[in-house]
C-alpha positions in Angstrom: 118.0 155.2 85.4 114.9 153.0 85.6 113.5 152.3 82.2 110.2 153.9 81.2 108.4 150.5 81.2 109.3 150.0 84.8 108.2 153.4 86.1 104.7 152.5 87.2 101.9 150.0 87.1 101.6 148.0 83.9 98.4 148.3 81.9 96.6 145.0 82.2 94.9 145.6 78.9 98.0 146.8 77.0 97.6 146.3 73.3 100.0 144.2 71.3 102.9 146.0 69.8 102.6 147.4 66.3 105.0 146.1 63.7 108.3 147.9 63.3 107.8 150.8 60.9 111.0 149.8 59.0 112.1 146.2 59.4 114.8 146.9 56.8 116.9 148.2 59.7 117.1 144.7 61.2 120.4 143.1 60.4 119.8 139.5 59.1 122.2 136.7 58.5 121.7 134.9 55.2 121.7 131.9 55.3 120.9 131.6 59.0 122.4 128.4 60.3 122.0 128.3 64.0 122.3 125.8 66.9 121.2 125.9 70.6 124.1 125.3 73.0 123.7 124.9 76.8 126.1 126.7 79.1 128.0 123.7 80.4 129.2 122.7 77.0 131.8 125.6 76.8 133.7 124.4 79.8 132.9 120.7 79.3 134.6 120.5 75.9 136.3 123.8 75.6 134.9 126.8 73.7 137.2 126.4 70.7 136.5 122.7 70.3 132.7 123.3 70.4 133.0 126.0 67.8 135.1 123.7 65.6 132.5 121.0 65.8 129.7 123.4 65.0 131.4 124.9 62.0 133.0 121.8 60.6 130.1 119.3 61.1 127.0 121.5 60.9 128.3 124.5 59.0 126.8 126.7 61.8 127.2 130.4 61.6 125.0 131.5 64.5 125.1 130.5 68.1 122.0 130.4 70.2 123.7 130.3 73.6 121.6 129.7 76.7 122.1 132.9 78.7 119.1 132.2 81.0 117.6 128.9 81.9 116.7 126.7 84.9 116.8 123.5 82.8 119.7 121.2 83.2 121.1 118.1 81.4 119.2 115.0 82.4 121.1 112.1 80.7 120.3 108.5 80.5 122.5 105.8 79.0 120.7 106.1 75.7 121.2 109.9 75.5 125.0 110.2 76.0 126.5 111.8 72.9 129.8 111.0 71.3 131.5 114.2 72.5 132.2 116.0 75.7 132.4 114.5 79.2 129.7 112.3 80.6 128.5 114.0 83.8 125.2 113.5 85.7 124.4 116.7 87.5 123.5 116.5 91.1 123.6 120.0 92.5 122.3 122.4 89.9 120.8 125.8 90.4 120.3 127.6 87.0 119.4 131.2 86.4 121.4 133.8 84.4 124.6 132.5 82.8 125.8 136.0 82.2 126.5 138.9 84.5 123.8 141.6 84.8 123.5 145.2 86.1 121.2 145.4 89.1 119.9 148.8 88.0 117.7 147.0 85.4 116.0 145.0 88.1 115.1 147.8 90.6 111.4 147.4 89.9 111.2 143.7 90.7 111.7 141.4 93.6 113.3 138.9 91.2 116.7 140.7 91.3 118.9 137.8 92.5 119.2 135.1 89.9 122.8 134.7 88.8 123.6 131.0 88.1 126.5 129.8 90.3 126.9 126.6 88.2 129.9 125.8 86.0 132.2 128.0 88.0 129.9 131.0 87.4 130.6 131.1 83.7 129.6 134.2 81.8 128.7 132.7 78.4 128.6 136.0 76.6 132.1 137.0 77.8 133.4 133.6 77.1 131.9 132.7 73.8 131.0 135.9 71.9 134.5 137.2 71.2 135.7 133.8 69.9 132.5 133.3 67.8 132.9 136.8 66.4 136.5 136.2 65.5 135.3 133.2 63.4 132.7 135.3 61.7 129.8 133.7 63.7 126.8 135.6 65.2 125.9 135.3 68.9 122.3 135.2 70.0 121.2 135.4 73.6 118.8 132.4 74.1 116.5 133.4 76.9 114.6 130.3 77.9 111.7 130.9 80.4 110.0 127.5 80.9 108.1 126.6 84.1 110.6 124.3 85.8 109.6 122.4 89.0 112.8 123.5 90.8 112.2 127.2 90.1 110.6 128.2 93.4 113.5 126.7 95.3 116.2 128.0 93.0 115.3 131.7 92.5 115.0 134.1 95.4 111.4 135.4 95.8 110.1 133.2 93.0 107.4 131.8 95.2 105.8 135.2 95.4 105.2 135.4 91.6 103.9 131.9 91.0 100.5 131.3 89.5 97.6 130.2 91.8 95.4 127.4 90.6 91.6 127.1 90.7 91.8 125.5 94.2 93.9 128.3 95.6 97.3 126.6 95.6 100.6 128.1 94.4 102.1 126.2 91.5 105.5 126.2 90.0 105.0 128.5 87.0 105.2 132.3 87.2 102.2 134.4 86.3 102.5 136.6 83.2 100.2 139.2 84.8 102.4 139.5 87.9 104.2 142.9 87.7 107.3 141.6 89.4 107.6 138.7 86.9 107.0 141.0 84.0 109.6 143.5 85.1 112.1 140.6 85.6 111.5 139.6 82.0 111.8 143.1 80.7 114.9 143.8 82.7 116.7 140.9 81.1 116.1 142.3 77.7 117.4 145.7 78.6 120.5 144.2 80.3 121.4 142.1 77.2 121.2 145.0 74.8 122.8 147.7 77.0 125.4 145.7 78.9 126.4 143.6 75.9 126.1 145.8 72.8 128.1 143.3 70.7 125.5 140.6 70.9 123.8 139.9 67.5 120.2 139.6 68.8 117.8 137.8 71.2 115.8 134.6 70.9 113.1 134.2 73.6 111.3 131.0 74.4 108.7 129.8 76.8 106.7 126.5 76.5 103.5 127.0 78.4 99.8 126.8 77.8 96.6 128.2 79.4 94.4 126.3 81.9 92.1 124.6 79.5 94.9 123.3 77.3 96.8 122.1 80.4 93.7 120.0 81.3 93.4 118.6 77.8 97.1 117.7 78.0 100.1 117.0 75.8 103.8 117.1 76.2 104.1 120.8 77.3 101.4 120.9 80.0 101.8 121.5 83.6 99.3 119.8 86.0 97.7 123.1 87.0 94.4 124.9 86.3 95.8 128.4 86.6 96.1 131.3 87.0 93.6 132.8 89.5 95.9 135.2 91.3 94.9 138.7 92.3 96.4 140.1 89.1 94.5 137.7 86.8 91.3 138.2 88.8 91.6 142.0 88.4 92.2 141.6 84.7 89.2 139.3 84.4 86.9 141.8 86.1 88.1 144.6 83.7 86.9 142.3 80.9 83.6 141.6 82.6 84.4 138.0 83.3 82.9 136.4 86.5 85.8 135.1 88.5 83.4 132.9 90.6 81.8 131.3 87.6 85.1 130.7 85.9 86.4 128.9 89.0 83.2 126.9 89.2 83.3 125.9 85.6 87.0 124.7 85.8 86.2 122.7 88.9 83.3 121.1 87.1 85.5 120.3 84.1 88.1 118.8 86.4 85.5 116.5 87.8 84.3 115.6 84.4 87.8 114.7 83.1 88.3 112.7 86.3 85.2 110.7 85.5 86.6 110.1 82.0 89.7 108.7 83.5 87.6 106.2 85.4 85.5 105.4 82.3 82.3 106.8 83.8 80.6 107.6 80.5 77.8 110.2 80.7 74.6 109.3 79.0 75.3 111.5 76.0 79.0 110.7 75.8 82.2 112.5 76.6 82.4 115.1 73.8 78.8 116.1 74.2 79.4 116.5 78.0 82.5 118.6 77.4 80.7 120.9 75.0 77.7 121.2 77.3 80.1 122.4 80.1 81.5 125.1 77.7 77.9 126.2 77.0 77.0 126.3 80.7 80.3 128.0 81.6 81.5 130.2 78.7 83.9 131.6 81.3 86.1 128.6 80.8 87.0 129.8 77.3 87.1 133.4 78.5 89.7 132.5 81.1 91.8 130.6 78.5 91.7 133.6 76.3 92.7 135.8 79.2 95.8 133.7 79.8 96.7 133.5 76.1 96.2 137.3 75.7 98.5 137.9 78.7 101.2 135.8 77.1 101.0 137.6 73.8 101.0 141.0 75.7 104.2 140.1 77.5 106.0 139.1 74.3 104.7 142.3 72.6 106.1 144.4 75.4 109.4 142.6 75.3 109.6 143.3 71.6 108.8 147.0 72.1 111.6 147.3 74.7 114.1 145.6 72.5 113.3 147.7 69.4 113.4 150.9 71.4 117.0 150.1 72.5 118.4 148.4 69.4 116.1 148.4 66.4 118.8 146.8 64.2 119.1 143.6 66.4 116.7 140.8 65.6 114.4 139.7 68.4 112.2 136.7 67.8 110.4 133.8 69.3 110.8 130.0 69.7 107.3 128.6 69.0 106.9 125.4 71.0 106.3 122.0 69.3 102.7 121.8 70.5 101.9 124.4 67.8 102.3 121.6 65.2 100.5 118.9 67.2 97.5 120.5 68.8 94.8 122.2 66.8 93.8 124.0 69.9 97.2 125.5 70.6 97.6 126.2 66.9 94.5 128.4 67.1 96.0 130.3 70.1 99.5 130.8 68.6 98.4 132.6 65.4 101.4 133.5 63.2 99.4 136.4 61.7 99.3 138.0 65.2 102.7 137.0 66.3 104.4 138.5 63.3 103.3 142.0 64.4 105.9 141.9 67.2 108.6 139.6 65.9 111.7 139.9 63.7 111.7 136.1 63.2 110.0 133.0 64.4 111.5 129.6 65.1 108.7 126.9 64.9 109.7 123.6 66.4 109.2 121.1 63.6 110.8 118.2 65.4 109.9 115.2 63.2 111.8 112.4 64.9 110.6 113.0 68.4 107.4 114.3 66.8 106.0 110.8 66.3 106.1 109.8 70.0 104.9 113.3 71.0 102.0 113.2 68.6 101.0 109.8 69.8 101.1 111.1 73.4 98.9 114.1 72.5 96.4 111.8 70.7 96.3 109.6 73.8 95.5 112.7 75.9 92.6 113.6 73.6 91.3 110.1 74.0 91.6 110.4 77.8 89.6 113.7 77.9 87.3 115.2 75.2 87.4 112.4 72.7 87.1 109.5 75.2 84.2 108.2 73.1 86.6 106.8 70.6 90.1 105.4 70.3 93.0 107.4 68.9 93.1 105.3 65.8 89.4 106.0 65.2 89.8 109.8 65.0 93.3 109.8 63.6 92.2 110.2 59.9 90.1 113.2 60.8 93.0 114.6 62.9 95.4 114.3 60.0 92.9 116.1 57.7 92.5 118.9 60.2 96.3 119.3 60.6 97.1 118.6 56.9 99.2 115.6 57.7 97.6 112.9 55.5 101.0 111.4 54.6 101.9 110.4 58.1 101.8 106.8 59.5 99.0 105.0 61.5 98.7 105.7 65.2 100.4 102.5 66.3 103.5 103.3 64.2 104.0 106.9 65.3 106.3 106.2 68.3 108.7 104.1 66.2 108.5 105.8 62.8 108.4 109.4 63.9 107.1 112.0 61.4 108.3 112.5 57.9 110.3 115.2 56.3 107.0 116.1 54.5 105.8 117.2 57.9 108.8 119.6 58.2 108.0 120.9 54.7 104.3 121.5 55.4 104.8 123.2 58.7 107.5 125.4 57.4 105.3 126.4 54.5 102.4 127.0 56.8 104.5 129.3 59.0 105.8 131.3 56.0 102.3 131.7 54.8 101.1 132.7 58.3 103.6 135.5 58.6 102.8 136.5 55.0 106.5 136.3 54.2 107.1 139.5 56.2 109.6 138.0 58.6 112.0 135.1 58.3 111.0 131.6 59.5 113.8 129.5 60.9 112.4 126.0 61.6 113.9 124.1 64.5 115.4 120.8 63.2 115.3 117.7 65.4 118.8 116.3 66.1 118.7 113.6 68.7 115.9 115.1 70.8 115.5 112.3 73.4 112.8 109.7 73.0 112.1 106.6 75.0 113.8 103.2 74.5 112.3 101.6 71.4 111.0 104.8 70.0 112.3 106.7 67.0 115.9 107.9 67.2 117.7 110.2 64.8 119.8 109.1 61.9 122.0 111.3 59.7 119.6 110.8 56.8 116.7 112.0 59.0 118.5 115.3 59.6 119.7 115.6 56.0 116.1 115.2 54.7 114.6 117.5 57.3 117.1 120.3 56.4 116.4 119.9 52.7 112.6 120.0 53.3 112.8 123.2 55.4 114.7 125.1 52.6 112.5 123.6 49.9 109.5 125.1 51.7 111.2 128.5 51.6 112.9 128.8 55.0 115.6 131.5 55.2 117.5 129.5 57.8 117.3 126.7 60.4 118.0 126.2 64.1 119.5 122.8 65.0 117.6 121.7 68.1 117.1 120.8 70.9 120.6 121.0 72.4 124.1 120.5 71.0 124.9 118.5 74.2 122.4 115.8 73.1 123.6 115.5 69.5 125.7 112.8 67.9 128.3 114.4 65.7 127.4 112.1 62.8 123.9 113.5 62.9 125.1 117.1 63.1 127.2 116.3 60.0 124.0 115.0 58.4 122.7 118.6 58.8 125.8 119.9 57.1 125.2 117.5 54.2 121.6 118.6 53.9 122.7 122.2 53.6 125.1 121.3 50.8 122.5 119.3 48.9 119.9 122.1 49.4 122.4 124.5 47.8 122.5 126.7 50.9 126.3 126.5 51.4 
């Protein structure tokens, strides 16, 4: 039977889901000690060996197993861990790393996406029984980033891609495209109905709207999108002029291009940027349209999950940009997100956070704040973001961010959700950085774990991927848990 959500045209102006009437029904692990594990690890090292490492080194009790991703391991010599086999992937496809029932994808053209990689492993069938036998929980980690290879790797993906302001198809799918939405919704139904023994679902997507893509940062795609027929129809329902929005974004593109060439306007770069927003308020209206669409999709995913299995937690990975960009922070409002979440996992990656923050500040310097150098506006930026204890701009790549940053961002997230749902900060363990930049040490991890729990976190998620982590640093996480009195 086709699900009710897939029976007809989606409402472009669908409201965000209301909170669960009784969140006490949700089964929660306490403490929640999780880790993200890519699909190749289970065959690479052997499932039992991986689970041994996770329990013995990191005291992990919850597996976030990638069940859907198009991202693959991209190793350099500096990123090779001290466990598993060293393998550089050449022919990788990606997709679903578990089997699925086609009936849940009858209402979408994106119905053929089973990953053939790693001998077609079904990570749920392979890992869940063994994890459960050890008393560990199993979370389906559904990761939906915009990967450059997606159009070539997924059948029909090219038909759901966003269209930029110049009319070109890009490599990220549109959240207003009905086929893409129904693909996302079908996966949730498949997880919960085909695999009733899973513990819950974690959903992630690291994307931004067109304006924030132009300003830049580590999670941007080089596209000013989306202006497809679905987005245009939604804009007209809101009374937004499609033509003026397109004109405004093209003007802004030219303006930022001039900034890259140091062609300073008479009144400076920031004044010129603000003047364009005043002339074309449709720029912000279109950014809001994109952001609202993203929130609507997550709210609908949550509604589907709760209708099927109200006791199973379903929550969101909140990308690192949330803690680096004041603009993205305004768009990813915890007070709104909590309405359709059983938990949030904010990425508070302190070691890689230094280089990433420096990169974002450099992008601000290249665009709206080109009137000044990053070190000039850094004190104001730190005051805006509440990071006064962090290092000067020139030291960010090599020093990283402190455990105080982890504490403050965890505290802010807990306050943002008003303590109504758990906050599980993502802890940086060997997230890759460039040569000469900050690299993780066991003490870094130990201090970050302690800071998260000192701020009131009910759990942590060791991130980004187990396959990148040195076992000594994973053991540092276990030490932090002991010193925090969690285990």
